[in-house]
FITIZA-453706 format. One record per residue (C-alpha): x, y, z. Coordinates in pm, whole numbers, plus 32768, in hexadecimal, padded with zeros to 4 digits. Each point is the difference from the previous one (the first is absolute). Layout:
XYZ/...
END
This chain:
71D2DC9090EB/7F7A7EA27FE8/7E8C7FBE8027/7F1B7ED47FFD/7EA3804D7F81/7EED7F218087/7F137F7D7EF7/7EED80F58060/80E2812C7FBB/7F9B80BE7EC7/80DE7FBC7ED5/802181777FC6/80BB8026814B/80F27EE87FA5/803580957EA7/803F815F8089/80FF7F8480FD/80B47F3F7EF0/800581357F20/80AA80B48121/81107EF37FFD/7F8F7F458135/80187E878009/7E9E7F7E802A/7FAB7E938028/7E8E7FBF7FC4/7F4A7ED48090/7F197FF87ECE/81307FBB7F26/809F7F0B80F3/7F107F2980CB/7E96807C7FF2/7F237F818117/810D7FBD8104/7F938037816A/804B814780B3/81077F6680E2/80BF7F837ECF/7FEB815B7F64/80988095813B/81107EF28008/804F80477E94/802481758048/80E47FB68128/80D37F077F3D/802880F87EE1/8049812580E5/7EDB80B67F62/7EFE80F18089/7EA97F617FE9/7EF380CC7F51/7E9A7F89802A/7EA2808D7FF6/7F767ECC80B0/7F3D80878129/7FF87EAB80A9/81677F937FC2/803F7EE880FB/81457F8C8097/80047EB480B5/
END
């Protein structure tokens, strides 16, 4: 499966998924600080499941 980890997602989760042969894009490694709507657009454009622990994730 393909995932996009938001920048607030613990690195250990990203690492574990990668060890299990999942493709994981990680905002921290790509574009730290981008707004939530851009994170969601990125996940959609990549066909990835968005993983976040952001309790106030906002979509505009």
